[in-house]
N, C-alpha and C positions, 0 to 999 in steps of 0.2 A: 680531310677535316676542313670544311669551308669557313668556319669561324669558331672562335672560342667565346662562349657565353658566360659571363660572370655577373650574377645578380648582385647589385650594389645596394645593400641595406644600411649604408653608412650614416645612421641617424646622428652620430656624434658630429658630423660635419653639416648637419641641416640646421635651418633656423625657420622660425614661424613668422609669417607676414600676414597681418590682419588687413585684408584688402577692402573690406566694407564695414562700416560702423553701424551699430544699431541705433534706432531712434524710437520715439514713442510720441505719437501725436494723434489728435482727434481726427478721425476719418469722416464720420458722419453721425448724425443724430436722427433717430427714427421714432416717430410717434406711432404706436401700434393701435389697431382697432380693437384689440383684445382688452378686456377690463381686468385690472388688478393682476398684473403678471406675478406668478408665484414661483415658477421654476424655469430654468433654461438648461438645455442639454445639447452638447455638440456631438455631431456624428459626421466625421470627415468634413467636407465642405458645407454640408447641410447642418442645420440646427433646429431644435424643437423648443417652442415656447408653450408653457402650460399656464392657463389662467385659473383663478379661484372658482370659476364656474365649471371646472372640470373639462375644459376643451383644450385639445392639443392642436398646435399649428406647426407644421413643418415648413421651414423656409430654406430656399437654396442660397448659394453664395451671393446672389444679387438681391437678397432680402425680399424675394417674392414668395408668396405662399404657394407651396406645391400641393399640399393636401391638409385637411383638418379633420379632426375626429372628436366627437363629444362622448365623454365617458361619464355616465350619470352617477350622482350620489356617492362620490368618494372625496376624501380630503387627505392632506399630507402626502400628496403623490410624489413619487420619485420614479425615474425611468433610466434604463441602461440598455446599451446595445447588447444583444444576445445572439451570437453567430450572425445570421442574415436577418434577424428579427429584432424586436425591442421587447423588453419586459417592463411593464408598468405595474407599480405596487401602490396601493392606497388603502384607506380604511373607511368603513361606513358603520357608524356606531361602534360596536366592539367586534366587527367582522373584518378580517383581513381579506382584501380582494386583489387577485393577481391576474393580469391580462398579458397574453402573448400576442403581440401585434406584428404584422408583417411590415415591409418597408413602406407601404402606403397607409400605415396606421389602422389597417383593418384587423379585427379580432380573429385570431386563429384558434385560440384556446383560452379558457379561463378557469379560475379556481377560487373558492371561498372557504374560509375556515374561521371559527370563533375561538380557537384554542390558544391564540398567541398574543393578541394585542389588547391595549387599552385605548381609550379615546384620544389620549395626548401623545401617542407613540409617533416618533419619526423614524425614517428608514435610511440607512446607508447601504448602498448596493455595490457588490463587487463581482467581477467575473473571473473565474479561474478553472481551467481544464474542463470546459463545456458545462459548467454549473454556475448558477448565480447564488451568491451568499448574501443573506440579509442580516444586518446588525440593527438591533432595536435600541434607539437612543431617546433621551428626553433632555432638552436643553444641552445637547452635545455631551451628555453623560450616559453611560450604559444603563439600560433599564434592568438587565440581569446579565448573567454570565453565560448566555446561550448564543448560538449562531444557527441560522436557518439555511438549509441547503435546498435548492430547487433545480431539478434537471430539465431537459428539453421537453419532457412529457408532463411537466408541472407536478411531478411527484415531490412531496415536501417532507423534509426530515429535520427535526429539531435536535441539536446536539449541544453538549456542554463544551466550553473552550478546553477543558482539561483532557478531552478525548482526542485532541489534535496534538501532533508534535509541534513544538515551538516554531521550527523553521517552516513547516507547512502553514501554520497560522500566519506567520509573517508574509508568506507568499500570497495567501488568500486576501488578507486585509491590507496588504501593501502599506500605504501611508498611515492608515489609522490603527496600526497595531498597538500603539501606546494607549489607545482608548481603554483597553482591557486592564491597564495598569493605573487606573484613575486614582487608586489609593497608594500608589508607589511613590517613592521619594523623587522619581524622575519628574513628576508633575510639580512637586514642591509647592511654591507659593503662587501657582497659577490657580486662581479661584474666580468665582462668579461666572467667568466665561472660559470655556475650553473650546475655542473656536475652530481650530484646524490643526492638522498635522499632515505632513507630506514627505514622502521619501524621494530624494533626488541625489543621485551620485553618492549613495550610502550615507546620506545625512537625514536624520529625522528632525523635523522642525515643528516646534509647538509655539502657538501664539495665544495670547489671552490677556487677562487683567489680574494684577496682584491685589493684595488686601488694602493697598493704599489708593486704589482706583487709578493705577498707572499701567499703561500698556507694557507688556513683557514679551520678550522673544527668547526662546531657548533653541539651540542647535545641539542635538545629541550626537556627537561624533568624538573624534580624538581631541578636538579643541574644547569641547564642553562649553560653548559660548552661552552666557546667561546675562542678558542685557535688559535694562529697564529704560523706558522712554517717558520721562515725566511730562513732556509736552502733549502727550496723547492719553486719552482716557481708556481707549480700547482698540485692539486690532480685531477687525471683523472677519476677514478671511484672506487667503494668501494664494498666489499662483507663482510658480517658478518658471521663468522664461530667460533663455540665453544666459544662464549662470548668474541670474540676479533674482531677488525676491520682490515681487510686486505685492504690497500689503495695503488693504483697504482699512483706513482708520475712521474715526468718527467724523472727520471733516476733510480728508484728502486721500490721495494715493501716494504712498512713498515707495521709491525703488531703493532697495537695501542690498548691499553686497554681503558676502558670507563672513565678513568681519563684523557685521552688525552696523556698518556705517551707512548713513543715508546719502545716496548718490543724487537723487532728484525727488522733488515733491510737486504734485499736481493737485491744486485745490478742487474739491468736488462737493456738491451739496445734495442732500436727499437721496443718497445712494444706499440701496438695501443689500445689493449683492454684486460681486465681481466674479466673472467667469471667463476662462479662456475658451473661446468658441472658434474652432478652426484656426485661422491665422490672425485672429483679432482678440482684443480684450473687450468684453462687453460689460457695461455698467448698467444695472437695472435700477431705474429711478422710480421714486414715489409718484412722479408725474406721469406714469404710464408710458415711459420712454425707455429705449435702450440706446445708450451712447456707445458707439464703436470706436475704439482706439486701435489703430494699426501699429504694428511694430515691425522693424526690419531685423534680419538675422545677420550675424557675423559669418564671414567665410574666411577661414584660416588656411593660408597656403603654406605648406611645408616645403621650402625650397632646399636645394642642395647644390653642390659644386658641379653637377653633371647635366644640368639643364634648368630651364626657367618655365614657370607656369603663369598663365594669365587667364582670367575668367571674365565673362560678360558682367555688366554692371547690375543686372537684376538680382535682388536679394530678398524678394518677397516670397512668402510661402506659396508653393504650388506653381511658381513660375519655372520655366525651363532655363537652366544655366549651362552655358557652353564653356568648355575648357579647351584652351590651346596650350600645347606643350612643345617647347623648342629645345631638343636635346643639344648639348654642346658637341663640338667636333670629336669624333671617336666614340660617340654613344648613340643609342637609339632607345625609344620608349618601349618598355616592357609591359607596364601596367599602370592604370590610374586607380587609386583607392580613395573613396569618399566615405567618411564616417560621421555620424552625429555625435552629440555630447556624451552619449552613453555607449559609444563605440559600436553602434549598430551600423552595418554596411548599407550604403545607399547604392542602388543599381545605377551603373554608368553604361550607357549605350551610345556608340558613335561619338564618344567624348562629350556627352550631354547627360544631365541628370535633372530630376524634378526636385526643387528646393523643398525640404520639409519645413515644418513650423518650429525650427530650432537651429542653432548654430551648427556648422559643419566644418570639417577639416579635409583638405585635399592634399594628397601626396602622390608623387610619381616615382615609380621604380624604373631604373634604366638598366640596359645591358651594354657591355663594352663590345665594340665591333672592330674587326681588323680589315683595313682597306685592301690588303693583298693576301688573300687566303693561301695562295700557292706557297708564299714565303713561309707561312706557318708550317706547311707540310714539310718543307725542306729542313726547317729548324728542328722539327720534331724528330725526323729521321736522323739528323746529325747528332742530336742529343742521345738518341738510343745507341747509335754506333759508338759514340764516345764512352757511354757507360759500359758497353760490352768490352771495348778495348781496355778500359781500366781494370775490369774483372780479369781478363786474360793476362794482362801485365802483372797483376798482383799474384795470380797463380804461378806464373812463370818465375817471378822473383822468389817465391817460396821454394820452388823446386831447385833453383840455383843455390839458394842458401843451404838446402839439405845436402846437395851434392858436395858443396865445399866442406 
């Protein structure tokens, strides 16, 4: 036996060290050649901008146009990644038009139907188990209690919500599950605007405006947070980044923790939309601009008594992060585990990983090693002999007692 391996998961002796702090700052401001930016959509490092003239522009991470595509005569467009393709949905008069686009925005397949929509319908798109689901809304309220399924061949199926199991419906709609409960007491005094809901770490978050024209925030979890912000007339939309809520108001962006407390405020003007695009926050302006704010992610190092961990200083999304582990005397590194905020494993190769656009935790597991393996063999043999000797002595003692 050359060495004794003991996995040490002694988390009770561990502590967390946050080695990098998050920040939020203006990175760049870009004036686009496209007129009247209507939609933005993120796809990995790339992103897509749609204008009101029905033209799609795909940009790379350096904000250069990769490809553009004009789609004629549709409004209220929305787009979503669909396997290796994109699904674009829009309307023309009372006709629903669906386009399957490849990665270069070229049309692979298309479908039209007049059975579903009205002129003012908006679309919320969701991907689940190789299907796209369309929710029809108007002013962020459900048009009806139906959901539309579309498969890879663009076969369309309209079904009622009641035909789905509740847990399946939650998986499909993810953050917007509570849209179907618009008349439920969960919504309560959120009126005029039902702007957003998002699921993050089992929290359902609703923002909107109450009957007194005050912005309101609800977090539906065990805490049941219900808070009103009298300094703001409305909350327009929300993104969750690094365990904080980024909320676009009528005149600023506020960063709010999950206790409902405002951590930071950034004044902005003429902003119609806020989106998380790749590793940045994008603010769409009425002035035909997109303002990019970059944010940095936290790296939490879970230390222990058996070694120390250090990481490179880079903490921007998609940068390579190098991990150095120094085991204490008598121990050696068994494994490095990197997880994001939702406990998804991040691939570690050669003690390096690619930083995702979220916080991560790093933990090292160690094994105990023995400097003189031969001694272990002798000790093991000695223990075995001692055990046998005790058994023989016990039996001998019992026999002597019987003879007496």
